[in-house]
C-alpha positions as CSV (number, residue, x, y, z in Angstrom):
1,M,62.0,132.1,85.4
2,L,64.7,130.4,83.3
3,I,67.9,131.6,81.6
4,E,67.5,131.1,77.9
5,K,70.7,132.6,76.6
6,V,74.1,133.7,77.9
7,N,76.7,135.7,75.9
8,I,80.2,136.2,77.5
9,H,83.0,138.3,76.0
10,N,86.6,138.7,77.3
11,F,86.1,136.9,80.7
12,K,89.4,135.1,81.0
13,A,89.5,132.2,78.5
14,L,85.8,132.9,77.5
15,Q,86.7,135.4,74.7
16,D,83.5,134.9,72.8
17,V,81.0,132.3,74.1
18,T,77.3,132.0,73.5
19,L,74.9,129.5,75.1
20,D,71.6,129.6,73.3
21,N,68.3,127.8,74.0
22,V,69.7,126.8,77.4
23,P,67.8,123.7,78.7
24,A,66.7,123.3,82.3
25,V,69.6,120.9,82.9
26,S,72.9,121.8,81.2
27,V,75.8,119.4,81.6
28,F,79.3,120.5,80.5
29,V,82.1,118.1,79.7
30,G,85.7,118.6,78.5
31,K,89.3,118.0,79.4
32,N,91.0,119.6,82.3
33,G,91.8,123.3,81.7
34,V,89.3,123.9,78.9
35,G,87.3,126.5,80.9
36,K,84.5,124.6,82.7
37,T,85.4,126.2,86.0
38,T,85.7,129.6,84.3
39,L,82.2,129.3,83.0
40,F,80.9,128.7,86.4
41,R,82.9,131.6,87.8
42,V,80.9,133.9,85.7
43,F,77.9,133.2,87.9
44,A,79.9,133.7,91.0
45,F,81.4,136.9,89.6
46,L,78.0,138.4,88.9
47,Q,76.8,137.5,92.3
48,E,79.8,139.2,93.9
49,C,79.3,142.3,91.7
50,L,75.8,142.6,93.1
51,Q,76.7,141.8,96.7
52,S,79.6,144.2,96.9
53,N,80.8,146.0,93.7
54,V,82.7,145.4,90.5
55,S,86.1,146.4,91.9
56,I,85.9,143.8,94.7
57,A,84.5,141.1,92.4
58,L,87.4,141.7,90.0
59,R,90.0,141.4,92.8
60,Q,88.4,138.2,93.9
61,E,88.8,136.8,90.4
62,G,92.1,138.3,89.3
63,G,93.9,139.2,92.5
64,L,95.8,142.5,92.8
65,L,95.7,142.9,89.0
66,G,91.9,142.8,89.0
67,F,90.5,143.8,85.7
68,K,93.7,143.2,83.7
69,E,94.0,139.6,85.0
70,V,90.3,138.8,84.3
71,L,90.3,140.3,80.8
72,T,91.1,137.7,78.1
73,R,94.8,137.6,77.6
74,G,96.1,139.6,74.7
75,K,93.3,142.1,74.9
76,N,94.0,145.8,75.4
77,A,92.8,146.7,78.9
78,E,92.5,150.4,78.0
79,Q,90.1,149.7,75.1
80,E,88.3,146.4,75.7
81,C,85.4,145.5,78.0
82,I,84.3,142.4,79.8
83,T,80.8,141.8,78.6
84,I,78.1,139.6,80.1
85,E,74.6,139.4,78.6
86,I,71.8,137.2,80.0
87,Q,68.4,136.6,78.6
88,F,65.7,135.2,80.8
89,R,61.9,134.7,80.8
90,L,59.7,136.7,83.1
91,N,55.9,137.1,83.5
92,I,55.1,140.8,83.2
93,A,51.5,142.0,83.1
94,G,50.3,138.5,82.3
95,K,52.6,137.9,79.4
96,N,55.8,135.8,79.3
97,R,58.5,138.2,78.1
98,L,62.1,137.7,77.1
99,V,64.2,140.1,79.3
100,T,67.8,140.9,78.4
101,Y,70.4,142.1,80.9
102,L,73.6,143.6,79.5
103,L,76.7,144.4,81.6
104,K,79.9,145.9,80.2
105,I,82.9,146.5,82.5
106,G,86.0,148.5,81.5
107,L,88.6,150.9,82.8
108,A,88.3,154.6,83.4
109,G,91.8,155.7,84.1
110,N,93.1,152.9,86.2
111,K,89.8,152.0,87.9
112,P,87.2,149.5,86.8
113,V,83.7,151.0,86.1
114,V,80.4,149.8,84.7
115,K,80.7,151.2,81.2
116,Q,77.1,150.1,80.3
117,E,74.3,148.4,82.1
118,I,71.0,147.8,80.3
119,L,67.8,145.9,81.2
120,R,65.4,145.7,78.3
121,Y,62.3,143.8,76.9
122,K,59.6,144.3,74.3
123,R,56.5,146.1,75.6
124,G,54.4,145.0,72.6
125,R,54.4,142.2,70.0
126,Y,56.3,144.3,67.5
127,G,59.2,146.8,67.6
128,S,62.5,146.9,69.4
129,P,63.1,146.0,73.0
130,F,62.6,149.0,75.3
131,H,65.3,150.0,77.7
132,F,63.8,150.1,81.2
133,I,67.2,150.6,82.8
134,D,70.0,152.4,80.9
135,F,73.2,153.4,82.8
136,E,76.7,154.4,81.9
137,N,79.5,155.2,84.3
138,G,77.3,155.4,87.3
139,K,74.6,157.6,85.8
140,G,71.4,156.8,83.9
141,T,67.7,156.5,83.8
142,A,65.1,153.9,85.0
143,V,61.4,153.6,84.1
144,S,59.3,153.6,87.2
145,N,55.9,152.5,85.7
146,E,57.1,149.8,83.4
147,E,53.9,147.7,83.9
148,D,51.6,150.5,82.7
149,F,51.1,149.1,79.2
150,S,48.3,151.6,78.5
151,K,50.9,154.2,78.0
152,K,53.0,154.7,74.9
153,D,56.8,154.4,75.1
154,E,57.2,158.2,75.2
155,E,54.7,158.5,78.0
156,L,56.6,156.3,80.4
157,E,58.1,158.0,83.5
158,R,61.8,158.0,83.5
159,E,63.8,158.8,86.7
160,D,67.3,160.2,86.5
161,Q,69.5,158.3,88.8
162,A,73.1,158.7,90.0
163,L,74.9,155.9,91.8
164,S,77.3,156.6,94.6
165,S,80.2,155.0,92.6
166,P,80.6,154.0,88.9
167,D,81.6,150.5,90.0
168,I,78.2,149.7,91.5
169,L,75.5,147.9,89.6
170,A,72.3,149.8,89.0
171,I,70.2,146.7,89.7
172,K,71.7,146.6,93.2
173,G,69.7,149.7,94.3
174,L,66.8,149.7,91.8
175,G,66.2,146.0,92.4
176,Q,65.0,146.7,95.9
177,F,61.9,148.5,94.7
178,E,58.6,146.8,93.5
179,R,58.1,149.5,90.8
180,F,61.2,148.3,88.9
181,K,59.8,144.8,88.4
182,A,62.3,143.4,85.9
183,A,65.3,144.8,87.9
184,K,63.9,143.3,91.1
185,A,63.3,139.9,89.5
186,F,66.8,139.7,88.0
187,R,68.4,140.9,91.3
188,E,66.6,138.1,93.1
189,L,67.7,135.6,90.5
190,I,71.4,136.5,91.0
191,E,71.0,136.6,94.8
192,N,69.5,133.2,94.9
193,W,71.6,131.2,92.4
194,H,73.8,128.8,94.2
195,I,77.3,127.6,93.3
196,S,77.9,124.4,95.3
197,D,81.4,123.4,96.2
198,I,80.9,121.0,99.1
199,H,84.1,120.5,101.1
200,I,84.0,117.3,103.2
201,S,86.4,118.9,105.8
202,S,84.0,121.9,106.1
203,A,80.9,119.7,106.4
204,R,82.1,117.4,109.1
205,G,82.3,118.1,112.8
206,P,80.4,120.1,115.4
207,K,78.9,123.4,114.1
208,M,77.2,126.3,116.0
209,P,73.5,126.6,115.0
210,E,72.7,129.0,112.2
211,T,69.4,130.5,111.0
212,G,70.0,129.9,107.3
213,T,67.7,127.4,105.5
214,H,69.9,126.6,102.5
215,V,73.0,124.5,102.5
216,S,76.0,126.8,102.1
217,T,78.4,126.7,99.2
218,S,80.9,124.7,101.2
219,G,78.4,122.7,103.2
220,D,79.7,124.0,106.6
221,N,76.2,124.5,107.9
222,L,75.0,121.0,107.2
223,P,73.8,120.2,110.8
224,S,71.7,123.4,111.0
225,V,70.0,122.7,107.6
226,A,69.3,119.1,108.5
227,L,67.8,120.1,111.9
228,R,65.6,122.8,110.3
229,M,64.4,120.4,107.6
230,Y,63.6,117.8,110.3
231,E,61.6,120.3,112.4
232,D,59.9,122.3,109.6
233,H,59.5,119.7,106.8
234,P,59.7,116.2,108.4
235,E,58.1,114.6,105.4
236,I,60.9,115.9,103.1
237,F,63.6,114.9,105.6
238,E,62.1,111.4,105.7
239,I,62.5,111.2,101.9
240,V,66.1,112.2,102.2
241,K,66.8,109.6,104.9
242,Q,65.1,106.9,102.8
243,K,67.2,107.7,99.8
244,M,70.3,107.5,102.0
245,R,69.1,104.1,103.2
246,D,68.7,102.9,99.6
247,R,72.1,104.2,98.4
248,V,74.5,103.8,101.3
249,P,74.8,100.3,102.7
250,G,74.2,100.1,106.5
251,V,72.7,103.6,107.0
252,T,69.4,103.2,108.8
253,D,68.9,106.7,110.3
254,I,70.4,110.2,110.4
255,E,69.9,112.9,113.0
256,A,71.2,116.4,113.9
257,K,71.9,116.3,117.6
258,T,72.5,119.3,120.0
259,M,75.6,118.8,122.1
260,E,76.1,120.0,125.7
261,D,78.1,123.1,124.5
262,G,75.2,124.1,122.2
263,S,76.8,122.9,119.0
264,L,75.1,120.7,116.4
265,V,76.5,117.4,115.0
266,I,75.3,114.9,112.4
267,R,75.0,111.3,113.6
268,Y,74.5,108.3,111.3
269,R,73.1,105.1,112.6
270,D,74.2,101.8,111.2
271,G,71.8,98.9,111.7
272,A,74.7,96.6,112.7
273,F,75.5,98.7,115.8
274,I,73.6,100.0,118.8
275,D,75.2,103.5,119.0
276,P,75.2,106.0,116.1
277,F,78.4,107.3,114.5
278,F,79.4,110.9,114.5
279,D,80.0,112.2,110.9
280,K,83.8,112.1,111.4
281,N,83.5,108.3,111.4
282,V,81.6,107.8,108.2
283,S,83.0,107.9,104.6
284,D,83.4,111.0,102.5
285,G,80.9,109.7,100.1
286,T,78.3,109.3,102.8
287,V,78.7,112.9,103.8
288,K,78.7,114.1,100.2
289,M,75.6,112.3,99.2
290,F,73.7,113.5,102.3
291,A,74.7,117.1,101.5
292,Y,73.6,116.8,97.9
293,L,70.2,115.3,98.9
294,L,69.7,118.2,101.3
295,V,70.5,120.7,98.5
296,L,68.3,118.9,96.0
297,H,65.3,118.5,98.3
298,D,65.4,122.1,99.5
299,P,61.7,123.2,100.1
300,K,62.6,126.5,98.4
301,P,64.9,125.4,95.6
302,H,67.4,127.8,94.1
303,K,66.5,129.2,90.7
304,I,70.0,128.5,89.4
305,L,72.1,125.7,90.8
306,C,75.7,125.2,89.7
307,I,77.7,122.1,90.7
308,E,81.2,121.1,89.5
309,E,82.2,117.5,89.3
310,P,79.5,115.9,91.6
311,E,81.2,112.5,91.1
312,N,84.0,113.4,93.5
313,Q,84.0,111.0,96.6
314,L,81.0,109.2,95.2
315,Y,80.8,105.5,94.1
316,P,80.3,105.4,90.3
317,E,77.1,103.4,90.5
318,L,75.5,106.3,92.4
319,M,76.0,108.7,89.5
320,S,73.0,107.7,87.4
321,L,70.8,108.2,90.5
322,L,72.3,111.5,91.2
323,A,71.7,112.6,87.6
324,E,68.1,111.7,88.0
325,E,67.9,113.8,91.1
326,F,69.2,116.9,89.2
327,I,66.7,116.3,86.5
328,E,63.8,116.1,89.0
329,Y,65.1,119.2,90.7
330,A,64.9,121.1,87.5
331,G,61.4,119.8,87.0
332,R,60.4,121.5,90.2
333,G,61.3,124.9,88.7
334,G,65.0,125.3,89.1
335,Q,67.7,125.4,86.5
336,V,70.9,123.3,86.8
337,F,74.4,123.7,85.4
338,I,76.8,120.8,86.0
339,S,80.3,120.0,84.9
340,T,81.5,116.4,85.0
341,H,84.1,113.8,83.9
342,S,81.9,110.9,84.9
343,P,80.8,108.5,82.1
344,D,78.1,107.1,84.4
345,F,76.7,110.5,85.0
346,L,76.7,111.3,81.2
347,N,74.9,108.0,80.5
348,A,71.9,109.3,82.5
349,V,71.7,112.7,80.8
350,P,69.6,113.4,77.7
351,L,71.5,114.4,74.5
352,E,69.8,117.8,74.5
353,S,71.5,118.7,77.8
354,L,75.1,118.0,76.8
355,F,77.7,120.6,76.0
356,V,81.4,120.0,75.3
357,L,84.2,122.5,75.9
358,E,87.3,122.7,73.7
359,K,90.2,125.1,73.7
360,E,91.5,126.6,70.5
361,Q,94.6,128.9,70.6
362,G,94.1,129.6,74.3
363,V,90.3,130.4,74.2
364,T,87.3,128.3,75.1
365,K,84.7,127.2,72.6
366,I,81.4,125.6,73.7
367,H,79.5,123.3,71.4
368,R,76.1,121.5,71.8
369,V,76.8,117.8,71.5
370,K,73.5,117.3,69.7
371,D,74.8,119.4,66.8
372,D,77.6,117.0,66.2
373,P,76.5,114.5,63.5
374,L,78.8,111.7,64.6
375,V,77.9,111.7,68.3
376,A,74.2,112.4,67.7
377,N,73.9,109.5,65.2
378,S,75.8,107.1,67.5
379,M,73.4,107.9,70.4
380,K,70.4,107.6,68.1
381,H,71.5,104.0,67.4
382,G,71.9,103.1,71.0
383,D,75.4,104.3,72.1
384,Q,75.6,106.1,75.4
385,A,77.2,109.5,75.9
386,G,79.5,108.3,78.7
387,Y,80.8,105.4,76.5
388,L,81.4,107.8,73.6
389,W,83.2,110.3,75.9
390,Q,85.5,107.5,77.2
391,Q,86.3,106.4,73.7
392,G,87.4,109.9,72.7
393,E,84.5,110.5,70.3
394,F,83.8,114.0,71.8
395,E,87.2,115.2,70.5
396,G,87.0,117.4,67.5
397,I,83.3,118.1,67.9
398,G,83.8,121.8,67.0
399,K,85.3,121.0,63.6
400,R,82.7,118.4,62.8
401,I,79.9,120.7,63.7
402,A,81.4,123.4,61.5
403,S,81.8,121.1,58.5
404,K,78.7,118.9,59.2
405,V,80.6,115.9,58.0
406,P,80.5,112.7,60.2
């Protein structure tokens, strides 16, 4: 199940942004402050809306001002909505269908509410997409036998539903039930996408054991994940260790060790020394690479993986190898969104995966690099994306795409 299209309206600097024909690996490049982090925050925002509610998610993004701070500056908070629309592929009744989820958030009085929430897809080859979930202001209907394609549209069973609060997503409740297949699938997609922001200070040091199998957003459960992978998937853990040996000079072994107080620590063995080192005595780059390899070799990979600036703390020569890891990860069924400033990383990414962000009059514009005649032609004749980025050739892409003049 892959995201094919994303429409965003009035979410901070993303006043009117569309990502279409989204590839399995999408890499976003641009100057500081053009909106790369904001784009990734849309995923985190949706996840928080689902886990809690819209009001809490808005406060996390906009502080005490909530909705008014998240809404694009200059927009009328009493009249405008924050709109997020996502299209994704889902197998339903043996057919691959394009499902659309639409969410509109606005104000009712002074409180944020879900103005509209729709989940739709075509039941047949022709006709308009059918609304299987259709809610406004906490009330609406949901089709409970959506997979019964022997019935006509008017014969489908609609259930009237009322949520406990108008700031709760309908898919939060309906997505728990098997009979709402598309809602359940999209809920699981949101729950399982992962925004990685590994903090070296959080990843280092003794940690109490945890039951989770995925590396956390900050990496603060690294020892537990390493131990679980070693115990449950030793063959995968050996692959991770071998890649560390190949990429980090001196590293010969890595282990998660239980201390006397019950805590777990990561220890790295250097072939030049008898005793292993605790992770506090190895470089930031070593810890970061190990964390990324655990994420990228997860036995149950995330459907959506978002990573900002993976080059931080890592030696430039490692970036092409890391880019290959992300591409392999996507090949196993995940979908990857990455932002970067690293020329070495860009050099290892195909043209079809590249997007550039620019800011025009305070709002973000996103362009596919392959649509720019200048850059596309240069890469066709052997230039690399990272070199072109360093030389400033990505600047003005939006204008060139609009005019189609090299």
